[in-house]
DRENTI-194076 format. One record per residue (C-alpha): chain; residue in one letter; y, x, z. Coordinates in nm, 2 decimals. Last residue first. Layout:
N
('A','A',(Y,X,Z))
...
END
This chain:
478
('A','V',(1.91,-0.23,-3.06))
('A','G',(2.23,-0.44,-3.11))
('A','L',(2.33,-0.70,-2.86))
('A','K',(2.44,-1.06,-2.86))
('A','M',(2.56,-1.33,-2.62))
('A','P',(2.63,-1.08,-2.34))
('A','V',(2.59,-1.17,-1.97))
('A','M',(2.90,-1.04,-1.78))
('A','Y',(2.88,-0.74,-1.56))
('A','G',(2.93,-0.62,-1.20))
('A','L',(2.62,-0.69,-1.01))
('A','L',(2.79,-0.98,-0.83))
('A','K',(2.90,-1.12,-1.17))
('A','A',(2.55,-1.10,-1.31))
('A','V',(2.41,-1.29,-1.01))
('A','E',(2.68,-1.56,-1.05))
('A','K',(2.62,-1.59,-1.42))
('A','M',(2.25,-1.63,-1.36))
('A','K',(2.32,-1.89,-1.09))
('A','K',(2.53,-2.10,-1.34))
('A','S',(2.26,-2.08,-1.60))
('A','P',(2.26,-1.82,-1.88))
('A','E',(2.25,-1.92,-2.25))
('A','S',(1.98,-1.73,-2.44))
('A','I',(2.04,-1.38,-2.55))
('A','I',(2.03,-1.29,-2.92))
('A','V',(1.92,-0.93,-2.99))
('A','N',(1.98,-0.77,-3.33))
('A','K',(1.80,-0.47,-3.49))
('A','G',(1.53,-0.68,-3.64))
('A','Y',(1.58,-1.03,-3.49))
('A','I',(1.46,-1.01,-3.12))
('A','K',(1.50,-1.32,-2.91))
('A','C',(1.62,-1.31,-2.55))
('A','M',(1.52,-1.47,-2.22))
('A','L',(1.69,-1.52,-1.89))
('A','N',(1.42,-1.64,-1.66))
('A','G',(1.38,-1.29,-1.52))
('A','M',(1.74,-1.32,-1.40))
('A','E',(1.64,-1.58,-1.13))
('A','I',(1.33,-1.40,-1.03))
('A','M',(1.52,-1.07,-1.01))
('A','A',(1.80,-1.23,-0.80))
('A','G',(1.55,-1.38,-0.56))
('A','E',(1.37,-1.05,-0.50))
('A','V',(1.70,-0.87,-0.45))
('A','T',(1.80,-1.13,-0.20))
('A','Y',(2.09,-1.35,-0.31))
('A','T',(2.44,-1.41,-0.15))
('A','G',(2.36,-1.14,0.10))
('A','K',(2.62,-0.90,-0.05))
('A','L',(2.45,-0.89,-0.39))
('A','L',(2.61,-0.55,-0.46))
('A','N',(2.45,-0.40,-0.14))
('A','K',(2.11,-0.53,-0.24))
('A','I',(2.14,-0.38,-0.59))
('A','E',(2.24,-0.04,-0.46))
('A','I',(1.96,-0.07,-0.20))
('A','Y',(1.70,-0.13,-0.48))
('A','V',(1.84,0.16,-0.68))
('A','L',(1.79,0.40,-0.38))
('A','L',(1.44,0.25,-0.31))
('A','S',(1.34,0.31,-0.68))
('A','I',(1.44,0.67,-0.63))
('A','F',(1.22,0.69,-0.31))
('A','T',(0.93,0.51,-0.48))
('A','L',(0.93,0.75,-0.77))
('A','M',(0.95,1.05,-0.53))
('A','L',(0.66,0.92,-0.33))
('A','Y',(0.46,0.87,-0.65))
('A','G',(0.54,1.22,-0.76))
('A','R',(0.43,1.37,-0.43))
('A','F',(0.10,1.18,-0.44))
('A','T',(0.05,1.28,-0.81))
('A','E',(0.07,1.65,-0.71))
('A','I',(-0.12,1.61,-0.38))
('A','S',(-0.42,1.46,-0.57))
('A','H',(-0.59,1.13,-0.56))
('A','T',(-0.32,0.87,-0.60))
('A','R',(-0.40,0.51,-0.49))
('A','L',(-0.18,0.46,-0.18))
('A','P',(-0.19,0.10,-0.08))
('A','L',(0.09,0.08,0.00))
('A','L',(0.43,0.20,-0.14))
('A','D',(0.44,-0.12,-0.34))
('A','L',(0.82,-0.15,-0.37))
('A','F',(0.83,-0.49,-0.20))
('A','S',(0.59,-0.43,0.08))
('A','K',(0.57,-0.07,0.19))
('A','S',(0.91,0.05,0.06))
('A','I',(1.11,-0.25,0.17))
('A','G',(0.95,-0.24,0.52))
('A','F',(1.01,0.13,0.55))
('A','I',(1.37,0.07,0.46))
('A','N',(1.41,-0.21,0.72))
('A','E',(1.26,0.01,0.99))
('A','A',(1.50,0.29,0.91))
('A','A',(1.80,0.06,0.91))
('A','Q',(1.67,-0.07,1.25))
('A','R',(1.79,0.26,1.39))
('A','T',(2.15,0.11,1.39))
('A','Y',(2.02,-0.10,1.68))
('A','Y',(2.05,0.19,1.91))
('A','L',(2.41,0.27,1.80))
('A','P',(2.52,-0.09,1.85))
('A','I',(2.37,-0.08,2.20))
('A','V',(2.52,0.26,2.31))
('A','E',(2.88,0.21,2.21))
('A','N',(2.98,-0.06,2.47))
('A','I',(2.84,0.15,2.76))
('A','S',(3.09,0.42,2.67))
('A','L',(2.93,0.74,2.54))
('A','D',(2.92,1.07,2.73))
('A','E',(2.72,1.26,2.46))
('A','S',(2.39,1.45,2.49))
('A','S',(2.21,1.12,2.49))
('A','L',(1.92,0.94,2.65))
('A','M',(1.83,0.57,2.61))
('A','V',(1.63,0.38,2.87))
('A','F',(1.44,0.05,2.85))
('A','K',(1.45,-0.27,3.06))
('A','G',(1.35,-0.63,2.99))
('A','K',(1.11,-0.64,3.29))
('A','K',(1.09,-0.32,3.51))
('A','N',(1.25,-0.47,3.83))
('A','L',(1.00,-0.76,3.81))
('A','E',(0.71,-0.51,3.85))
('A','K',(0.84,-0.38,4.18))
('A','D',(0.94,-0.72,4.31))
('A','I',(0.59,-0.86,4.23))
('A','E',(0.41,-0.56,4.40))
('A','I',(0.62,-0.61,4.71))
('A','D',(0.56,-0.99,4.72))
('A','D',(0.18,-0.96,4.70))
('A','L',(-0.02,-1.00,4.38))
('A','G',(-0.28,-1.28,4.39))
('A','D',(-0.39,-1.26,4.02))
('A','E',(-0.31,-1.62,3.96))
('A','K',(0.03,-1.58,4.12))
('A','A',(0.10,-1.28,3.91))
('A','A',(0.01,-1.44,3.58))
('A','L',(0.28,-1.70,3.60))
('A','L',(0.52,-1.44,3.73))
('A','F',(0.45,-1.20,3.44))
('A','K',(0.51,-1.46,3.16))
('A','N',(0.83,-1.58,3.31))
('A','S',(0.95,-1.22,3.38))
('A','E',(0.88,-1.11,3.02))
('A','E',(1.07,-1.40,2.87))
('A','G',(1.37,-1.38,3.11))
('A','K',(1.39,-1.00,3.07))
('A','R',(1.39,-1.03,2.70))
('A','K',(1.69,-1.27,2.71))
('A','V',(1.88,-1.05,2.96))
('A','D',(1.82,-0.72,2.78))
('A','C',(1.85,-0.45,3.05))
('A','I',(1.96,-0.11,2.94))
('A','I',(1.95,0.21,3.15))
('A','Y',(2.17,0.46,2.98))
('A','A',(2.10,0.83,3.07))
('A','F',(2.34,1.11,3.00))
('A','G',(2.29,1.48,2.95))
('A','K',(2.40,1.81,3.09))
('A','N',(2.15,2.08,2.98))
('A','G',(1.88,2.26,3.18))
('A','F',(1.59,2.05,3.05))
('A','L',(1.80,1.73,3.04))
('A','D',(1.98,1.71,3.38))
('A','I',(2.13,1.37,3.44))
('A','T',(2.46,1.18,3.44))
('A','E',(2.40,0.80,3.48))
('A','K',(2.51,0.50,3.28))
('A','K',(2.42,0.14,3.35))
('A','V',(2.40,-0.11,3.07))
('A','F',(2.36,-0.48,3.12))
('A','M',(2.29,-0.71,2.82))
('A','A',(2.40,-1.04,2.68))
('A','R',(2.30,-1.13,2.33))
('A','K',(2.52,-1.29,2.07))
('A','N',(2.48,-1.00,1.83))
('A','Y',(2.58,-0.75,2.11))
('A','T',(2.73,-0.83,2.45))
('A','V',(2.80,-0.59,2.74))
('A','M',(2.77,-0.63,3.11))
('A','N',(2.79,-0.33,3.35))
('A','A',(3.11,-0.43,3.53))
('A','A',(2.97,-0.79,3.57))
('A','T',(2.68,-0.67,3.77))
('A','E',(2.31,-0.64,3.69))
('A','M',(2.26,-0.27,3.78))
('A','T',(2.16,-0.31,4.14))
('A','T',(1.78,-0.26,4.11))
('A','S',(1.82,0.03,3.87))
('A','N',(1.68,0.31,4.09))
('A','K',(1.32,0.24,4.00))
('A','I',(1.41,0.22,3.63))
('A','L',(1.57,0.57,3.65))
('A','E',(1.27,0.72,3.83))
('A','K',(1.01,0.56,3.60))
('A','H',(1.19,0.69,3.29))
('A','L',(1.23,1.04,3.43))
('A','K',(0.85,1.05,3.50))
('A','R',(0.78,0.98,3.14))
('A','G',(0.55,0.69,3.04))
('A','S',(0.83,0.47,2.92))
('A','P',(0.93,0.70,2.64))
('A','L',(1.30,0.78,2.65))
('A','R',(1.49,0.64,2.34))
('A','T',(1.71,0.88,2.16))
('A','L',(2.07,0.95,2.11))
('A','F',(2.18,1.29,1.97))
('A','S',(2.46,1.54,1.93))
('A','I',(2.36,1.84,1.73))
('A','N',(2.51,2.16,1.86))
('A','N',(2.22,2.37,1.73))
('A','E',(2.11,2.49,2.07))
('A','Y',(2.15,2.14,2.21))
('A','L',(1.93,1.99,1.94))
('A','E',(1.67,2.26,1.98))
('A','K',(1.66,2.21,2.36))
('A','I',(1.59,1.84,2.30))
('A','N',(1.32,1.91,2.04))
('A','G',(1.14,2.16,2.26))
('A','E',(1.15,1.94,2.57))
('A','S',(1.01,1.65,2.38))
('A','Y',(1.14,1.31,2.25))
('A','F',(1.06,1.27,1.88))
('A','G',(0.83,0.97,1.93))
('A','A',(1.10,0.78,2.12))
('A','D',(1.28,0.73,1.78))
('A','L',(1.59,0.94,1.71))
('A','L',(1.96,0.90,1.62))
('A','A',(2.09,1.24,1.53))
('A','F',(2.45,1.34,1.52))
('A','S',(2.63,1.63,1.35))
('A','S',(2.36,1.73,1.10))
('A','K',(2.47,2.00,0.86))
('A','V',(2.37,1.89,0.51))
('A','G',(2.36,2.14,0.23))
('A','M',(2.00,2.10,0.11))
('A','E',(1.91,2.41,0.31))
('A','S',(2.05,2.24,0.62))
('A','L',(1.84,1.93,0.54))
('A','E',(1.53,2.16,0.53))
('A','C',(1.62,2.31,0.87))
('A','V',(1.68,1.97,1.03))
('A','T',(1.34,1.84,0.90))
('A','N',(1.16,2.16,1.01))
('A','K',(1.30,2.11,1.37))
('A','L',(1.21,1.74,1.38))
('A','T',(0.84,1.78,1.28))
('A','S',(0.67,1.88,1.60))
('A','V',(0.78,1.58,1.81))
('A','D',(0.65,1.33,1.55))
('A','V',(0.28,1.42,1.59))
('A','I',(0.09,1.58,1.30))
('A','N',(-0.25,1.40,1.29))
('A','G',(-0.16,1.18,0.99))
('A','A',(-0.09,1.49,0.77))
('A','M',(0.27,1.54,0.67))
('A','Y',(0.54,1.39,0.45))
('A','R',(0.91,1.44,0.41))
('A','F',(1.21,1.23,0.31))
('A','Y',(1.58,1.27,0.24))
('A','L',(1.91,1.09,0.23))
('A','P',(1.83,0.72,0.26))
('A','K',(2.15,0.51,0.27))
('A','G',(2.27,0.34,0.59))
('A','S',(2.63,0.43,0.50))
('A','T',(2.74,0.57,0.84))
('A','K',(2.41,0.69,0.99))
('A','D',(2.28,0.85,0.67))
('A','I',(1.91,0.80,0.67))
('A','V',(1.62,1.06,0.71))
('A','I',(1.27,0.95,0.64))
('A','M',(0.94,1.08,0.77))
('A','L',(0.61,0.97,0.61))
('A','R',(0.28,1.03,0.79))
('A','T',(-0.05,1.03,0.60))
('A','E',(-0.32,0.80,0.73))
('A','I',(-0.68,0.76,0.86))
('A','E',(-0.62,0.51,1.14))
('A','Y',(-0.62,0.50,1.52))
('A','D',(-0.41,0.23,1.68))
('A','G',(-0.23,0.27,2.01))
('A','G',(0.12,0.26,1.87))
('A','H',(0.05,0.57,1.67))
('A','N',(-0.28,0.76,1.67))
('A','G',(-0.35,0.95,1.36))
('A','W',(-0.68,1.04,1.19))
('A','A',(-0.61,1.26,0.89))
('A','S',(-0.52,1.23,0.52))
('A','L',(-0.28,1.51,0.41))
('A','P',(-0.57,1.74,0.33))
('A','F',(-0.72,1.53,0.05))
('A','D',(-0.98,1.26,0.02))
('A','I',(-0.76,0.95,-0.02))
('A','E',(-0.87,0.65,0.19))
('A','N',(-0.52,0.55,0.29))
('A','P',(-0.30,0.43,0.58))
('A','M',(0.07,0.53,0.54))
('A','G',(0.21,0.58,0.89))
('A','T',(0.57,0.57,0.97))
('A','S',(0.85,0.81,1.06))
('A','D',(1.21,0.79,1.19))
('A','V',(1.53,1.00,1.17))
('A','I',(1.88,0.85,1.17))
('A','I',(2.14,1.10,1.07))
('A','G',(2.51,1.17,1.14))
('A','T',(2.69,1.37,0.88))
('A','K',(2.86,1.70,0.81))
('A','E',(2.86,1.84,0.46))
('A','G',(2.96,1.51,0.30))
('A','T',(2.75,1.23,0.18))
('A','V',(2.64,1.03,-0.13))
('A','S',(2.68,1.27,-0.42))
('A','S',(2.59,1.59,-0.23))
('A','I',(2.26,1.43,-0.12))
('A','Y',(2.17,1.35,-0.48))
('A','G',(2.24,1.69,-0.64))
('A','G',(2.04,1.90,-0.39))
('A','F',(1.79,1.63,-0.34))
('A','F',(1.71,1.62,-0.72))
('A','G',(1.70,1.99,-0.78))
('A','R',(1.49,2.06,-0.48))
('A','W',(1.24,1.79,-0.57))
('A','L',(1.22,1.91,-0.93))
('A','K',(1.14,2.27,-0.82))
('A','E',(0.88,2.13,-0.58))
('A','S',(0.70,1.95,-0.86))
('A','G',(0.61,1.58,-0.79))
('A','L',(0.79,1.44,-1.09))
('A','A',(0.58,1.65,-1.32))
('A','K',(0.26,1.52,-1.16))
('A','L',(0.39,1.17,-1.17))
('A','F',(0.46,1.20,-1.55))
('A','E',(0.11,1.33,-1.61))
('A','S',(-0.04,1.03,-1.43))
('A','I',(0.19,0.80,-1.62))
('A','R',(0.08,0.95,-1.95))
('A','Q',(-0.28,0.90,-1.87))
('A','S',(-0.22,0.53,-1.76))
('A','K',(-0.02,0.45,-2.08))
('A','L',(0.34,0.40,-2.00))
('A','E',(0.53,0.65,-2.22))
('A','A',(0.90,0.55,-2.22))
('A','A',(1.08,0.66,-2.54))
('A','P',(1.21,0.31,-2.61))
('A','Y',(1.40,0.27,-2.28))
('A','L',(1.63,-0.02,-2.32))
('A','Y',(1.42,-0.17,-2.60))
('A','S',(1.09,-0.16,-2.39))
('A','A',(1.30,-0.27,-2.09))
('A','F',(1.35,-0.60,-2.28))
('A','N',(1.02,-0.72,-2.14))
('A','G',(0.72,-0.87,-2.31))
('A','V',(0.54,-0.55,-2.41))
('A','S',(0.68,-0.37,-2.10))
('A','W',(0.45,-0.57,-1.87))
('A','G',(0.13,-0.46,-2.05))
('A','E',(0.24,-0.09,-2.02))
('A','A',(0.33,-0.12,-1.65))
('A','Y',(0.00,-0.28,-1.55))
('A','Q',(-0.17,0.05,-1.45))
('A','M',(0.14,0.09,-1.24))
('A','A',(0.01,-0.13,-0.96))
('A','S',(0.25,-0.40,-0.87))
('A','S',(0.60,-0.44,-0.73))
('A','K',(0.69,-0.66,-1.04))
('A','I',(1.07,-0.64,-1.08))
('A','I',(1.16,-0.35,-0.86))
('A','K',(0.86,-0.14,-0.94))
('A','F',(0.88,-0.22,-1.31))
('A','C',(1.25,-0.14,-1.34))
('A','I',(1.19,0.20,-1.17))
('A','L',(0.90,0.26,-1.40))
('A','S',(1.12,0.20,-1.71))
('A','M',(1.39,0.43,-1.58))
('A','L',(1.15,0.71,-1.51))
('A','T',(0.96,0.67,-1.85))
('A','D',(1.30,0.66,-2.03))
('A','F',(1.41,0.99,-1.86))
('A','N',(1.09,1.18,-1.95))
('A','V',(1.09,1.45,-1.69))
('A','S',(1.29,1.77,-1.62))
('A','L',(1.55,1.60,-1.41))
('A','G',(1.90,1.62,-1.53))
('A','K',(1.93,1.26,-1.62))
('A','L',(1.84,1.16,-1.27))
('A','V',(2.11,1.39,-1.13))
('A','S',(2.37,1.24,-1.37))
('A','L',(2.28,0.90,-1.25))
('A','F',(2.35,1.00,-0.88))
('A','P',(2.67,0.79,-0.83))
('A','V',(2.49,0.48,-0.95))
('A','R',(2.69,0.31,-1.24))
('A','N',(2.44,0.31,-1.53))
('A','L',(2.16,0.22,-1.29))
('A','V',(2.34,-0.10,-1.20))
('A','Q',(2.36,-0.22,-1.56))
('A','N',(2.00,-0.11,-1.62))
('A','I',(1.89,-0.32,-1.32))
('A','S',(2.06,-0.62,-1.47))
('A','Y',(1.91,-0.56,-1.81))
('A','S',(1.56,-0.53,-1.65))
('A','D',(1.59,-0.87,-1.49))
('A','G',(1.79,-1.06,-1.76))
('A','F',(1.58,-1.00,-2.07))
('A','N',(1.23,-1.14,-2.06))
('A','Q',(1.13,-1.12,-2.42))
('A','I',(1.08,-1.33,-2.74))
('A','I',(0.99,-1.10,-3.03))
('A','E',(0.70,-0.95,-2.84))
('A','K',(0.65,-0.58,-2.86))
('A','E',(0.31,-0.46,-3.00))
('A','T',(0.11,-0.28,-2.73))
('A','S',(-0.17,-0.53,-2.73))
('A','L',(-0.43,-0.49,-2.46))
('A','S',(-0.78,-0.53,-2.59))
('A','A',(-0.92,-0.88,-2.57))
('A','Q',(-1.13,-0.95,-2.27))
('A','K',(-1.50,-0.99,-2.29))
('A','E',(-1.60,-1.28,-2.07))
('A','K',(-1.76,-1.26,-1.73))
('A','P',(-1.62,-0.91,-1.68))
('A','Q',(-1.87,-0.63,-1.64))
('A','K',(-1.88,-0.43,-1.32))
('A','P',(-1.81,-0.06,-1.37))
('A','R',(-2.11,0.18,-1.38))
('A','Y',(-2.06,0.42,-1.10))
('A','E',(-2.01,0.79,-1.04))
('A','K',(-1.98,0.90,-0.68))
('A','T',(-2.06,1.26,-0.76))
('A','E',(-2.34,1.28,-0.51))
('A','K',(-2.44,0.91,-0.54))
('A','N',(-2.49,0.92,-0.92))
('A','T',(-2.53,0.58,-1.10))
('A','V',(-2.36,0.36,-0.83))
('A','V',(-2.34,0.00,-0.94))
('A','G',(-1.99,-0.14,-0.97))
('A','L',(-1.63,-0.16,-0.84))
('A','Y',(-1.64,-0.42,-0.56))
('A','V',(-1.31,-0.44,-0.37))
('A','S',(-1.32,-0.37,0.00))
('A','K',(-1.05,-0.48,0.25))
('A','K',(-0.85,-0.29,0.50))
('A','R',(-0.59,-0.39,0.76))
('A','Y',(-0.23,-0.29,0.84))
('A','K',(-0.06,-0.45,1.13))
('A','K',(0.15,-0.75,1.22))
('A','L',(-0.15,-0.97,1.30))
('A','D',(-0.02,-1.27,1.11))
('A','K',(0.15,-1.08,0.83))
('A','D',(-0.15,-0.86,0.76))
('A','W',(-0.02,-0.57,0.55))
('A','Y',(-0.28,-0.43,0.31))
('A','S',(-0.50,-0.12,0.28))
('A','I',(-0.75,-0.11,0.00))
('A','M',(-1.10,0.04,0.01))
('A','D',(-1.26,0.07,-0.33))
('A','Y',(-1.63,-0.01,-0.34))
('A','A',(-1.93,0.14,-0.51))
('A','Y',(-2.29,0.00,-0.48))
('A','N',(-2.61,0.17,-0.39))
('A','R',(-2.94,-0.01,-0.42))
('A','G',(-3.21,-0.05,-0.15))
('A','G',(-3.12,-0.40,-0.05))
('A','I',(-2.75,-0.31,0.00))
('A','N',(-2.65,0.06,0.04))
('A','K',(-2.27,0.09,0.05))
('A','I',(-2.08,0.37,-0.12))
('A','K',(-1.70,0.42,-0.06))
('A','V',(-1.49,0.52,-0.35))
('A','D',(-1.20,0.77,-0.38))
('A','R',(-1.15,0.70,-0.75))
('A','G',(-1.48,0.71,-0.92))
('A','P',(-1.61,0.90,-1.22))
('A','M',(-1.76,0.65,-1.46))
END
């Protein structure tokens, strides 16, 4: 059969097909790859292969709905979906609405490959909530292609952004790599954090005040962050958002980007890369910064912040040298133990000690030292969102094999992320989204013709439902 993007290995003179899958290694804190055997290669040039045979012949998948179904998880998501401010935008998209809603439920509940969506729906009340959903693999591929159209994207973001923010807003901009083995122009070797991988870059824009995602873009893995900011700001402007403040990762620091921000009157705060000459000079002159006047506290951590006025490529700017006391203690202890073994002299030790626990933030604004740290840690919102997308919403591994379906899959993940965040905010930390879905997934129902009888909810189920803004019904009509 024609392969996905398979890799061919020659073992003992025969060719075998393997699928390369990226996964998150929790211990190493990085993405790794594993190979999954697909079958014997029958045509090396076209990468066709004969699929491996299961040990026992599996029964064909039944598409007949069960008369006892999982009820609480998809019903809870449906209740939230009916109240999101962008529901009318979703209804206006030129795709099958029931398919979209059903796949959103599937991604939040199961976070699994979409080839299993049809089998899941057979035993879930989502099949009654969204009866027109088409979940066969071919129909899902066609759906993703439609969801990935540029016209649909513009319509969605134009309506969605206006429903969650005003014309002027502060933004957080960050990017991440999506390792993949897809053979298309967006996959390229990228170097981020010292690791080289074939990947596609994903950039996300978040509203600074609400913490909600506003927009996303993608680019080839070899496109560096500093060259993407201008286009992102321009596209946001076309969507009706004038950026008033940008919180940026160190990867976006460059002379061109800084000048562009000043020229467009966009205030910013960004981390200065440690390899820059300016960083070395500021740290070198920070030996006397640890005084009571420079002390701030954040999240039960003590820090020192020293502010200096600087020239930023011909513009007045401000540098904030920050010393994290706890981090400095940990780094200094590790360094001093090694320094004695390495035989460093006192001058070298003093020079290196001055760097420990310190980093530098740059801004166009004259901020107070008490404002800088909370603003800097606001950027964690982007990292949290990437974490949710990659792990819980199954953004990785990427398994699409055309730009059209790739775009559609990103859009589906983005919309699912918006709903996930709505649920998370409603739960207010009492439950995680994952925990709430597991709890509500145990709430069953029985189908009697056109009537649905819901089983008695537990105390926790009632609590989750109340947090999500509804009461568990006893009976429904379908």
